[in-house]
MIVEXLUM-549563 format. One line per field, with one value per residue: residue in three letters; x, y, z of N, C-alpha, C in turn; residue number from 1; chain. Coordinates in steps of 0.1 Angstrom, whole numbers, plus 5000, padded with zeros to 4 digits. Layout:
aa (ALA | ...)
n.c1 (X | ...)
n.c2 (Y | ...)
n.c3 (Z | ...)
ca.c1 (X | ...)
ca.c2 (Y | ...)
ca.c3 (Z | ...)
c.c1 (X | ...)
c.c2 (Y | ...)
c.c3 (Z | ...)
i (NUM | ...)
ch (A | ...)
! end
This chain:
aa (UNK | UNK | UNK | UNK | UNK | UNK | UNK | UNK | UNK | UNK | UNK | UNK | UNK | UNK | UNK | UNK | UNK | UNK | UNK | UNK | UNK | UNK | UNK | UNK | UNK | UNK | UNK | UNK | UNK | UNK | UNK | UNK | UNK | UNK | UNK | UNK | UNK | UNK | UNK | UNK | UNK | UNK | UNK | UNK | UNK | UNK | UNK | UNK | UNK | UNK | UNK | UNK | UNK | UNK | UNK | UNK | UNK | UNK | UNK | UNK | UNK | UNK | UNK | UNK | UNK | UNK | UNK | UNK | UNK | UNK | UNK | UNK | UNK | UNK | UNK | UNK | UNK | UNK | UNK | UNK | UNK | UNK | UNK | UNK | UNK | UNK | UNK | UNK | UNK | UNK | UNK | UNK | UNK | UNK | UNK | UNK | UNK | UNK | UNK | UNK | UNK | UNK | UNK | UNK | UNK | UNK | UNK | UNK | UNK | UNK | UNK | UNK | UNK | UNK | UNK | UNK | UNK | UNK | UNK | UNK | UNK | UNK | UNK | UNK | UNK | UNK | UNK | UNK | UNK | UNK | UNK | UNK | UNK | UNK | UNK | UNK | UNK | UNK | UNK | UNK | UNK | UNK | UNK | UNK | UNK | UNK | UNK | UNK | UNK | UNK | UNK | UNK | UNK | UNK | UNK | UNK | UNK | UNK | UNK | UNK | UNK | UNK | UNK | UNK | UNK | UNK | UNK | UNK | UNK | UNK | UNK | UNK | UNK | UNK | UNK | UNK | UNK | UNK | UNK | UNK | UNK | UNK | UNK | UNK | UNK | UNK | UNK | UNK | UNK | UNK | UNK | UNK | UNK | UNK | UNK | UNK | UNK | UNK | UNK | UNK | UNK | UNK | UNK | UNK | UNK | UNK | UNK | UNK | UNK | UNK | UNK | UNK | UNK | UNK | UNK | UNK | UNK | UNK | UNK | UNK | UNK | UNK | UNK | UNK | UNK | UNK | UNK | UNK | UNK | UNK)
n.c1 (1633 | 1646 | 1671 | 1674 | 1693 | 1728 | 1736 | 1714 | 1699 | 1703 | 1679 | 1677 | 1697 | 1722 | 1742 | 1770 | 1759 | 1749 | 1740 | 1730 | 1726 | 1704 | 1723 | 1746 | 1757 | 1774 | 1758 | 1764 | 1786 | 1792 | 1780 | 1777 | 1756 | 1741 | 1712 | 1698 | 1670 | 1655 | 1677 | 1688 | 1693 | 1705 | 1713 | 1732 | 1741 | 1750 | 1727 | 1715 | 1733 | 1721 | 1705 | 1676 | 1671 | 1682 | 1665 | 1643 | 1651 | 1654 | 1628 | 1616 | 1608 | 1623 | 1649 | 1681 | 1713 | 1729 | 1739 | 1724 | 1696 | 1680 | 1652 | 1643 | 1653 | 1643 | 1652 | 1646 | 1651 | 1643 | 1617 | 1583 | 1566 | 1542 | 1544 | 1567 | 1552 | 1533 | 1552 | 1562 | 1538 | 1534 | 1556 | 1569 | 1575 | 1567 | 1578 | 1571 | 1588 | 1571 | 1547 | 1522 | 1496 | 1460 | 1441 | 1411 | 1401 | 1393 | 1410 | 1416 | 1408 | 1428 | 1451 | 1443 | 1449 | 1468 | 1462 | 1436 | 1444 | 1456 | 1436 | 1422 | 1393 | 1370 | 1359 | 1374 | 1402 | 1395 | 1391 | 1416 | 1431 | 1423 | 1432 | 1459 | 1461 | 1458 | 1480 | 1500 | 1495 | 1471 | 1447 | 1409 | 1408 | 1397 | 1380 | 1385 | 1398 | 1425 | 1431 | 1425 | 1446 | 1479 | 1513 | 1529 | 1510 | 1504 | 1525 | 1525 | 1503 | 1514 | 1534 | 1518 | 1505 | 1526 | 1534 | 1510 | 1507 | 1524 | 1550 | 1581 | 1603 | 1613 | 1613 | 1624 | 1622 | 1638 | 1619 | 1613 | 1618 | 1599 | 1595 | 1591 | 1619 | 1611 | 1584 | 1598 | 1616 | 1600 | 1584 | 1603 | 1612 | 1587 | 1585 | 1610 | 1605 | 1582 | 1591 | 1609 | 1596 | 1581 | 1600 | 1610 | 1634 | 1648 | 1658 | 1668 | 1670 | 1685 | 1695 | 1699 | 1717 | 1701 | 1678 | 1695 | 1705 | 1686 | 1688 | 1708 | 1729 | 1750 | 1754 | 1774 | 1766 | 1784 | 1796 | 1815 | 1802 | 1790 | 1799 | 1809 | 1798 | 1815)
n.c2 (3775 | 3742 | 3725 | 3692 | 3668 | 3663 | 3635 | 3615 | 3593 | 3556 | 3535 | 3510 | 3485 | 3465 | 3444 | 3425 | 3404 | 3368 | 3336 | 3304 | 3272 | 3242 | 3216 | 3230 | 3243 | 3275 | 3305 | 3329 | 3352 | 3377 | 3398 | 3430 | 3458 | 3488 | 3505 | 3537 | 3555 | 3559 | 3546 | 3521 | 3491 | 3459 | 3425 | 3398 | 3368 | 3329 | 3302 | 3290 | 3306 | 3319 | 3343 | 3347 | 3341 | 3360 | 3381 | 3372 | 3374 | 3400 | 3407 | 3401 | 3377 | 3352 | 3341 | 3357 | 3337 | 3353 | 3389 | 3421 | 3437 | 3465 | 3485 | 3514 | 3527 | 3509 | 3480 | 3447 | 3426 | 3435 | 3433 | 3417 | 3389 | 3399 | 3428 | 3429 | 3418 | 3443 | 3462 | 3450 | 3451 | 3481 | 3493 | 3479 | 3463 | 3436 | 3419 | 3388 | 3359 | 3340 | 3353 | 3348 | 3357 | 3354 | 3333 | 3333 | 3359 | 3390 | 3411 | 3438 | 3432 | 3419 | 3437 | 3454 | 3447 | 3451 | 3477 | 3473 | 3457 | 3478 | 3489 | 3509 | 3520 | 3497 | 3508 | 3527 | 3519 | 3499 | 3517 | 3527 | 3507 | 3502 | 3526 | 3519 | 3496 | 3507 | 3521 | 3502 | 3492 | 3479 | 3491 | 3492 | 3464 | 3455 | 3437 | 3414 | 3379 | 3360 | 3336 | 3345 | 3357 | 3361 | 3352 | 3374 | 3394 | 3388 | 3390 | 3421 | 3425 | 3418 | 3436 | 3458 | 3453 | 3454 | 3480 | 3496 | 3506 | 3526 | 3517 | 3524 | 3505 | 3482 | 3449 | 3425 | 3393 | 3377 | 3392 | 3385 | 3361 | 3338 | 3348 | 3353 | 3366 | 3390 | 3400 | 3400 | 3424 | 3444 | 3443 | 3446 | 3475 | 3489 | 3483 | 3496 | 3521 | 3526 | 3523 | 3542 | 3569 | 3565 | 3569 | 3552 | 3528 | 3502 | 3467 | 3442 | 3409 | 3387 | 3364 | 3371 | 3389 | 3407 | 3415 | 3426 | 3450 | 3471 | 3484 | 3506 | 3504 | 3472 | 3442 | 3418 | 3385 | 3364 | 3338 | 3354 | 3377 | 3408 | 3423 | 3451 | 3449 | 3456)
n.c3 (8849 | 8850 | 8837 | 8819 | 8835 | 8830 | 8827 | 8830 | 8854 | 8852 | 8838 | 8838 | 8860 | 8859 | 8885 | 8890 | 8881 | 8884 | 8872 | 8872 | 8856 | 8862 | 8871 | 8870 | 8853 | 8845 | 8834 | 8832 | 8850 | 8872 | 8855 | 8841 | 8837 | 8820 | 8813 | 8797 | 8796 | 8763 | 8753 | 8728 | 8732 | 8715 | 8723 | 8715 | 8707 | 8710 | 8706 | 8737 | 8753 | 8773 | 8767 | 8767 | 8794 | 8804 | 8800 | 8813 | 8841 | 8840 | 8839 | 8862 | 8863 | 8868 | 8891 | 8899 | 8909 | 8922 | 8928 | 8915 | 8906 | 8891 | 8886 | 8870 | 8895 | 8915 | 8936 | 8926 | 8943 | 8967 | 8967 | 8971 | 8954 | 8946 | 8946 | 8927 | 8906 | 8899 | 8897 | 8870 | 8858 | 8855 | 8845 | 8825 | 8794 | 8771 | 8747 | 8734 | 8718 | 8711 | 8709 | 8724 | 8721 | 8734 | 8726 | 8728 | 8729 | 8713 | 8688 | 8701 | 8728 | 8736 | 8732 | 8750 | 8774 | 8794 | 8802 | 8814 | 8835 | 8851 | 8859 | 8843 | 8829 | 8810 | 8786 | 8780 | 8779 | 8757 | 8737 | 8732 | 8726 | 8702 | 8687 | 8689 | 8677 | 8653 | 8649 | 8645 | 8618 | 8615 | 8616 | 8621 | 8630 | 8652 | 8664 | 8653 | 8655 | 8668 | 8656 | 8628 | 8619 | 8603 | 8609 | 8611 | 8614 | 8640 | 8655 | 8651 | 8667 | 8694 | 8697 | 8698 | 8723 | 8741 | 8741 | 8748 | 8772 | 8779 | 8786 | 8804 | 8799 | 8778 | 8767 | 8746 | 8733 | 8709 | 8688 | 8661 | 8652 | 8645 | 8618 | 8581 | 8562 | 8546 | 8561 | 8587 | 8585 | 8580 | 8604 | 8623 | 8617 | 8620 | 8651 | 8662 | 8651 | 8666 | 8694 | 8695 | 8694 | 8717 | 8739 | 8752 | 8771 | 8754 | 8753 | 8733 | 8727 | 8707 | 8681 | 8658 | 8633 | 8614 | 8629 | 8651 | 8638 | 8640 | 8662 | 8685 | 8695 | 8698 | 8718 | 8728 | 8743 | 8764 | 8786 | 8801 | 8803 | 8790 | 8759 | 8736 | 8703 | 8673)
ca.c1 (1633 | 1658 | 1677 | 1676 | 1706 | 1738 | 1738 | 1704 | 1699 | 1698 | 1666 | 1678 | 1710 | 1724 | 1754 | 1777 | 1747 | 1755 | 1731 | 1733 | 1711 | 1703 | 1732 | 1756 | 1764 | 1772 | 1756 | 1773 | 1789 | 1797 | 1777 | 1770 | 1750 | 1730 | 1703 | 1691 | 1655 | 1656 | 1688 | 1680 | 1703 | 1705 | 1722 | 1735 | 1748 | 1746 | 1716 | 1720 | 1742 | 1711 | 1694 | 1664 | 1672 | 1687 | 1649 | 1635 | 1657 | 1651 | 1614 | 1614 | 1603 | 1634 | 1658 | 1693 | 1718 | 1737 | 1741 | 1711 | 1688 | 1670 | 1646 | 1639 | 1658 | 1638 | 1657 | 1637 | 1653 | 1635 | 1601 | 1580 | 1560 | 1532 | 1553 | 1573 | 1538 | 1527 | 1561 | 1562 | 1525 | 1533 | 1568 | 1577 | 1564 | 1576 | 1575 | 1576 | 1588 | 1560 | 1535 | 1514 | 1481 | 1448 | 1429 | 1396 | 1401 | 1395 | 1427 | 1413 | 1407 | 1443 | 1457 | 1439 | 1449 | 1475 | 1453 | 1425 | 1451 | 1461 | 1421 | 1415 | 1377 | 1372 | 1356 | 1386 | 1410 | 1393 | 1394 | 1431 | 1436 | 1421 | 1441 | 1472 | 1464 | 1460 | 1496 | 1508 | 1490 | 1458 | 1435 | 1397 | 1409 | 1395 | 1368 | 1391 | 1401 | 1440 | 1431 | 1422 | 1459 | 1492 | 1523 | 1535 | 1501 | 1502 | 1535 | 1522 | 1494 | 1522 | 1539 | 1508 | 1501 | 1537 | 1535 | 1502 | 1507 | 1534 | 1561 | 1595 | 1615 | 1606 | 1619 | 1618 | 1629 | 1636 | 1606 | 1610 | 1621 | 1593 | 1588 | 1600 | 1628 | 1605 | 1580 | 1605 | 1620 | 1586 | 1580 | 1616 | 1613 | 1576 | 1589 | 1618 | 1598 | 1572 | 1599 | 1616 | 1584 | 1576 | 1613 | 1612 | 1647 | 1647 | 1665 | 1662 | 1678 | 1682 | 1710 | 1699 | 1721 | 1692 | 1671 | 1700 | 1707 | 1679 | 1693 | 1717 | 1742 | 1748 | 1763 | 1774 | 1768 | 1791 | 1798 | 1822 | 1796 | 1785 | 1812 | 1802 | 1801 | 1817)
ca.c2 (3765 | 3736 | 3718 | 3679 | 3663 | 3658 | 3623 | 3610 | 3579 | 3545 | 3531 | 3495 | 3486 | 3450 | 3446 | 3415 | 3393 | 3355 | 3328 | 3290 | 3262 | 3230 | 3206 | 3236 | 3251 | 3289 | 3311 | 3342 | 3357 | 3391 | 3406 | 3446 | 3464 | 3497 | 3512 | 3545 | 3560 | 3562 | 3538 | 3510 | 3481 | 3443 | 3416 | 3387 | 3352 | 3318 | 3296 | 3283 | 3314 | 3329 | 3355 | 3347 | 3339 | 3374 | 3389 | 3369 | 3376 | 3415 | 3412 | 3394 | 3361 | 3343 | 3347 | 3351 | 3331 | 3367 | 3403 | 3430 | 3444 | 3474 | 3490 | 3528 | 3527 | 3501 | 3468 | 3437 | 3419 | 3440 | 3433 | 3405 | 3386 | 3411 | 3441 | 3426 | 3418 | 3456 | 3469 | 3446 | 3457 | 3492 | 3499 | 3468 | 3460 | 3423 | 3413 | 3377 | 3352 | 3331 | 3361 | 3348 | 3361 | 3350 | 3329 | 3333 | 3374 | 3395 | 3418 | 3450 | 3427 | 3415 | 3445 | 3464 | 3436 | 3459 | 3487 | 3469 | 3454 | 3490 | 3496 | 3518 | 3516 | 3489 | 3514 | 3538 | 3506 | 3493 | 3527 | 3531 | 3495 | 3502 | 3536 | 3512 | 3488 | 3514 | 3526 | 3491 | 3490 | 3471 | 3495 | 3485 | 3450 | 3456 | 3428 | 3401 | 3369 | 3358 | 3327 | 3349 | 3364 | 3353 | 3353 | 3389 | 3404 | 3385 | 3401 | 3436 | 3427 | 3416 | 3451 | 3470 | 3450 | 3456 | 3493 | 3505 | 3512 | 3535 | 3514 | 3529 | 3497 | 3475 | 3438 | 3417 | 3382 | 3373 | 3394 | 3380 | 3345 | 3328 | 3354 | 3355 | 3377 | 3402 | 3401 | 3406 | 3437 | 3455 | 3442 | 3453 | 3489 | 3493 | 3482 | 3506 | 3535 | 3531 | 3526 | 3557 | 3577 | 3566 | 3573 | 3542 | 3523 | 3488 | 3456 | 3432 | 3398 | 3379 | 3356 | 3376 | 3403 | 3415 | 3422 | 3436 | 3462 | 3482 | 3489 | 3518 | 3495 | 3456 | 3438 | 3401 | 3379 | 3351 | 3333 | 3363 | 3390 | 3417 | 3432 | 3456 | 3447 | 3468)
ca.c3 (8846 | 8854 | 8825 | 8822 | 8839 | 8821 | 8832 | 8833 | 8860 | 8845 | 8839 | 8840 | 8862 | 8867 | 8888 | 8895 | 8880 | 8881 | 8868 | 8868 | 8856 | 8868 | 8868 | 8874 | 8842 | 8846 | 8821 | 8833 | 8865 | 8873 | 8846 | 8845 | 8823 | 8825 | 8803 | 8800 | 8790 | 8752 | 8744 | 8722 | 8728 | 8713 | 8730 | 8706 | 8713 | 8704 | 8712 | 8750 | 8761 | 8781 | 8762 | 8771 | 8806 | 8811 | 8799 | 8823 | 8852 | 8846 | 8842 | 8874 | 8863 | 8873 | 8902 | 8899 | 8918 | 8931 | 8920 | 8918 | 8895 | 8897 | 8874 | 8876 | 8908 | 8925 | 8932 | 8922 | 8954 | 8976 | 8964 | 8971 | 8945 | 8943 | 8941 | 8915 | 8892 | 8901 | 8888 | 8857 | 8849 | 8853 | 8838 | 8815 | 8781 | 8768 | 8734 | 8734 | 8704 | 8709 | 8708 | 8737 | 8720 | 8740 | 8713 | 8732 | 8732 | 8700 | 8691 | 8708 | 8738 | 8739 | 8734 | 8759 | 8787 | 8802 | 8807 | 8821 | 8848 | 8857 | 8863 | 8833 | 8826 | 8799 | 8775 | 8777 | 8775 | 8744 | 8725 | 8731 | 8721 | 8687 | 8682 | 8690 | 8665 | 8639 | 8648 | 8639 | 8607 | 8619 | 8615 | 8620 | 8631 | 8668 | 8667 | 8644 | 8663 | 8664 | 8645 | 8614 | 8613 | 8598 | 8620 | 8610 | 8619 | 8654 | 8660 | 8652 | 8680 | 8703 | 8699 | 8703 | 8738 | 8747 | 8744 | 8751 | 8785 | 8777 | 8798 | 8805 | 8797 | 8767 | 8765 | 8733 | 8730 | 8692 | 8683 | 8647 | 8651 | 8637 | 8605 | 8569 | 8561 | 8544 | 8572 | 8598 | 8584 | 8583 | 8620 | 8631 | 8615 | 8629 | 8663 | 8663 | 8652 | 8678 | 8707 | 8697 | 8696 | 8729 | 8744 | 8763 | 8770 | 8750 | 8754 | 8726 | 8724 | 8692 | 8672 | 8641 | 8627 | 8609 | 8641 | 8659 | 8632 | 8645 | 8675 | 8686 | 8699 | 8700 | 8729 | 8725 | 8757 | 8767 | 8802 | 8808 | 8804 | 8777 | 8753 | 8726 | 8687 | 8663)
c.c1 (1645 | 1660 | 1676 | 1689 | 1715 | 1735 | 1725 | 1706 | 1696 | 1684 | 1666 | 1694 | 1712 | 1739 | 1760 | 1763 | 1754 | 1741 | 1737 | 1722 | 1715 | 1715 | 1749 | 1764 | 1763 | 1768 | 1763 | 1774 | 1797 | 1791 | 1769 | 1768 | 1741 | 1725 | 1697 | 1681 | 1663 | 1666 | 1679 | 1693 | 1700 | 1715 | 1721 | 1743 | 1742 | 1738 | 1723 | 1728 | 1735 | 1705 | 1684 | 1663 | 1676 | 1673 | 1646 | 1639 | 1653 | 1634 | 1609 | 1606 | 1613 | 1641 | 1673 | 1701 | 1726 | 1737 | 1727 | 1708 | 1678 | 1666 | 1639 | 1640 | 1653 | 1646 | 1649 | 1639 | 1646 | 1623 | 1597 | 1573 | 1550 | 1536 | 1561 | 1562 | 1535 | 1541 | 1563 | 1551 | 1526 | 1546 | 1574 | 1567 | 1575 | 1570 | 1581 | 1577 | 1579 | 1546 | 1529 | 1498 | 1470 | 1439 | 1415 | 1394 | 1404 | 1409 | 1422 | 1414 | 1418 | 1453 | 1455 | 1441 | 1455 | 1470 | 1443 | 1432 | 1456 | 1447 | 1416 | 1401 | 1378 | 1370 | 1366 | 1398 | 1409 | 1396 | 1410 | 1437 | 1435 | 1430 | 1457 | 1472 | 1464 | 1474 | 1503 | 1502 | 1475 | 1446 | 1423 | 1397 | 1403 | 1388 | 1373 | 1397 | 1414 | 1440 | 1431 | 1438 | 1471 | 1504 | 1528 | 1524 | 1498 | 1512 | 1534 | 1511 | 1503 | 1530 | 1531 | 1504 | 1515 | 1539 | 1522 | 1502 | 1520 | 1546 | 1574 | 1606 | 1606 | 1618 | 1616 | 1628 | 1627 | 1622 | 1604 | 1614 | 1616 | 1586 | 1598 | 1609 | 1621 | 1594 | 1588 | 1613 | 1610 | 1582 | 1591 | 1615 | 1600 | 1582 | 1600 | 1613 | 1586 | 1579 | 1605 | 1609 | 1581 | 1588 | 1618 | 1628 | 1642 | 1658 | 1661 | 1672 | 1674 | 1697 | 1708 | 1703 | 1711 | 1682 | 1680 | 1705 | 1698 | 1682 | 1704 | 1730 | 1739 | 1760 | 1761 | 1777 | 1774 | 1790 | 1804 | 1816 | 1792 | 1795 | 1804 | 1809 | 1806 | 1808)
c.c2 (3755 | 3724 | 3703 | 3679 | 3659 | 3642 | 3615 | 3596 | 3566 | 3539 | 3515 | 3494 | 3468 | 3452 | 3431 | 3404 | 3379 | 3345 | 3314 | 3283 | 3250 | 3221 | 3215 | 3244 | 3265 | 3298 | 3325 | 3348 | 3370 | 3402 | 3418 | 3453 | 3475 | 3501 | 3524 | 3547 | 3565 | 3552 | 3525 | 3500 | 3464 | 3440 | 3403 | 3377 | 3341 | 3310 | 3290 | 3291 | 3319 | 3339 | 3358 | 3350 | 3353 | 3382 | 3384 | 3373 | 3392 | 3417 | 3408 | 3382 | 3349 | 3349 | 3345 | 3344 | 3345 | 3377 | 3409 | 3434 | 3453 | 3483 | 3502 | 3533 | 3518 | 3486 | 3459 | 3428 | 3423 | 3441 | 3419 | 3401 | 3394 | 3425 | 3436 | 3426 | 3434 | 3461 | 3464 | 3452 | 3472 | 3498 | 3493 | 3464 | 3447 | 3420 | 3398 | 3368 | 3347 | 3337 | 3361 | 3354 | 3354 | 3345 | 3334 | 3351 | 3380 | 3407 | 3432 | 3447 | 3424 | 3427 | 3454 | 3455 | 3446 | 3469 | 3483 | 3461 | 3466 | 3498 | 3505 | 3515 | 3508 | 3498 | 3520 | 3529 | 3501 | 3504 | 3531 | 3519 | 3495 | 3514 | 3529 | 3503 | 3496 | 3519 | 3515 | 3486 | 3480 | 3476 | 3488 | 3467 | 3447 | 3442 | 3411 | 3391 | 3368 | 3350 | 3332 | 3354 | 3358 | 3360 | 3369 | 3395 | 3400 | 3393 | 3414 | 3436 | 3426 | 3428 | 3458 | 3466 | 3456 | 3474 | 3502 | 3511 | 3524 | 3531 | 3519 | 3521 | 3486 | 3461 | 3432 | 3408 | 3374 | 3375 | 3387 | 3366 | 3336 | 3334 | 3349 | 3366 | 3390 | 3409 | 3408 | 3418 | 3449 | 3455 | 3452 | 3472 | 3495 | 3495 | 3493 | 3519 | 3537 | 3532 | 3540 | 3567 | 3577 | 3569 | 3563 | 3536 | 3508 | 3478 | 3447 | 3421 | 3388 | 3374 | 3362 | 3390 | 3411 | 3423 | 3432 | 3449 | 3474 | 3491 | 3499 | 3510 | 3480 | 3454 | 3423 | 3393 | 3366 | 3350 | 3345 | 3375 | 3395 | 3424 | 3437 | 3452 | 3459 | 3468)
c.c3 (8843 | 8841 | 8828 | 8828 | 8830 | 8817 | 8836 | 8840 | 8851 | 8850 | 8843 | 8846 | 8867 | 8870 | 8891 | 8892 | 8880 | 8883 | 8862 | 8865 | 8860 | 8861 | 8867 | 8867 | 8845 | 8833 | 8820 | 8847 | 8864 | 8865 | 8850 | 8836 | 8830 | 8813 | 8808 | 8793 | 8778 | 8743 | 8741 | 8719 | 8723 | 8719 | 8720 | 8714 | 8710 | 8713 | 8725 | 8759 | 8773 | 8777 | 8767 | 8787 | 8814 | 8810 | 8811 | 8838 | 8855 | 8844 | 8855 | 8873 | 8867 | 8882 | 8898 | 8911 | 8929 | 8923 | 8922 | 8903 | 8900 | 8882 | 8877 | 8891 | 8918 | 8922 | 8936 | 8938 | 8967 | 8977 | 8966 | 8960 | 8938 | 8937 | 8929 | 8904 | 8889 | 8889 | 8875 | 8849 | 8846 | 8843 | 8827 | 8803 | 8775 | 8758 | 8733 | 8719 | 8700 | 8707 | 8719 | 8734 | 8725 | 8728 | 8714 | 8731 | 8718 | 8701 | 8702 | 8723 | 8746 | 8742 | 8746 | 8776 | 8797 | 8810 | 8817 | 8836 | 8856 | 8861 | 8856 | 8828 | 8814 | 8785 | 8770 | 8771 | 8758 | 8733 | 8724 | 8726 | 8706 | 8683 | 8681 | 8677 | 8651 | 8639 | 8642 | 8626 | 8606 | 8620 | 8613 | 8621 | 8647 | 8672 | 8659 | 8659 | 8658 | 8654 | 8630 | 8609 | 8610 | 8610 | 8621 | 8618 | 8635 | 8661 | 8661 | 8666 | 8693 | 8706 | 8706 | 8718 | 8745 | 8751 | 8747 | 8761 | 8787 | 8786 | 8794 | 8798 | 8787 | 8767 | 8755 | 8733 | 8716 | 8686 | 8671 | 8641 | 8644 | 8625 | 8595 | 8570 | 8560 | 8555 | 8583 | 8598 | 8585 | 8597 | 8627 | 8630 | 8622 | 8645 | 8668 | 8662 | 8663 | 8691 | 8706 | 8699 | 8710 | 8741 | 8754 | 8761 | 8766 | 8751 | 8748 | 8723 | 8714 | 8691 | 8660 | 8638 | 8621 | 8618 | 8650 | 8653 | 8636 | 8656 | 8674 | 8689 | 8701 | 8711 | 8724 | 8738 | 8754 | 8782 | 8807 | 8806 | 8791 | 8772 | 8741 | 8714 | 8682 | 8651)
i (1 | 2 | 3 | 4 | 5 | 6 | 7 | 8 | 9 | 10 | 11 | 12 | 13 | 14 | 15 | 16 | 17 | 18 | 19 | 20 | 21 | 22 | 23 | 24 | 25 | 26 | 27 | 28 | 29 | 30 | 31 | 32 | 33 | 34 | 35 | 36 | 37 | 38 | 39 | 40 | 41 | 42 | 43 | 44 | 45 | 46 | 47 | 48 | 49 | 50 | 51 | 52 | 53 | 54 | 55 | 56 | 57 | 58 | 59 | 60 | 61 | 62 | 63 | 64 | 65 | 66 | 67 | 68 | 69 | 70 | 71 | 72 | 73 | 74 | 75 | 76 | 77 | 78 | 79 | 80 | 81 | 82 | 83 | 84 | 85 | 86 | 87 | 88 | 89 | 90 | 91 | 92 | 93 | 94 | 95 | 96 | 97 | 98 | 99 | 100 | 101 | 102 | 103 | 104 | 105 | 106 | 107 | 108 | 109 | 110 | 111 | 112 | 113 | 114 | 115 | 116 | 117 | 118 | 119 | 120 | 121 | 122 | 123 | 124 | 125 | 126 | 127 | 128 | 129 | 130 | 131 | 132 | 133 | 134 | 135 | 136 | 137 | 138 | 139 | 140 | 141 | 142 | 143 | 144 | 145 | 146 | 147 | 148 | 149 | 150 | 151 | 152 | 153 | 154 | 155 | 156 | 157 | 158 | 159 | 160 | 161 | 162 | 163 | 164 | 165 | 166 | 167 | 168 | 169 | 170 | 171 | 172 | 173 | 174 | 175 | 176 | 177 | 178 | 179 | 180 | 181 | 182 | 183 | 184 | 185 | 186 | 187 | 188 | 189 | 190 | 191 | 192 | 193 | 194 | 195 | 196 | 197 | 198 | 199 | 200 | 201 | 202 | 203 | 204 | 205 | 206 | 207 | 208 | 209 | 210 | 211 | 212 | 213 | 214 | 215 | 216 | 217 | 218 | 219 | 220 | 221 | 222 | 223 | 224 | 225 | 226 | 227 | 228 | 229 | 230)
ch (A | A | A | A | A | A | A | A | A | A | A | A | A | A | A | A | A | A | A | A | A | A | A | A | A | A | A | A | A | A | A | A | A | A | A | A | A | A | A | A | A | A | A | A | A | A | A | A | A | A | A | A | A | A | A | A | A | A | A | A | A | A | A | A | A | A | A | A | A | A | A | A | A | A | A | A | A | A | A | A | A | A | A | A | A | A | A | A | A | A | A | A | A | A | A | A | A | A | A | A | A | A | A | A | A | A | A | A | A | A | A | A | A | A | A | A | A | A | A | A | A | A | A | A | A | A | A | A | A | A | A | A | A | A | A | A | A | A | A | A | A | A | A | A | A | A | A | A | A | A | A | A | A | A | A | A | A | A | A | A | A | A | A | A | A | A | A | A | A | A | A | A | A | A | A | A | A | A | A | A | A | A | A | A | A | A | A | A | A | A | A | A | A | A | A | A | A | A | A | A | A | A | A | A | A | A | A | A | A | A | A | A | A | A | A | A | A | A | A | A | A | A | A | A | A | A | A | A | A | A)
! end
């Protein structure tokens, strides 16, 4: 039986990444970063420094001026739009600050969406969605609609949806930015426990010290790149 490699390959690799915004302002230039499976990294920085842009680049929702991004060994710049969509669908889970829960679908249908997009039969997808909702403390709410939920409950649904297809890479953009401190703490603990059980690599961006504290490592983003915080 072969042992696991001492230095497992990077799940996410950014090399010499440069991104500017309209008007010519450079958000970052020469940014290098790598993330291995099982690592939980928080990226902090002031508003406007490019934290959300960084996540959008990693997810293939935006394009860098130069440099390279690879997920699980696959370079994004070698893929067309359809292939990027497939990679994002199969290997990435995204927790958005604004939740993006579809109001016309019930909770089970919302959470099951990633599985439906992977062509899992609807019955199986819905069953697994119910199990995932129970994991995040919403057992029995499969047929509830988003309008009936609080902000904290909606964020739990967003976490369940991001994790249900067991993605290798999880991206979280200010996942508790709209929540009160008590609810935020509960959501962060839940999120950290769920992703550690799955063994996924996590990149969380935030301006909140409370949110960053759940990570194993905290990095500061500036125009000069990423540096580790004490």
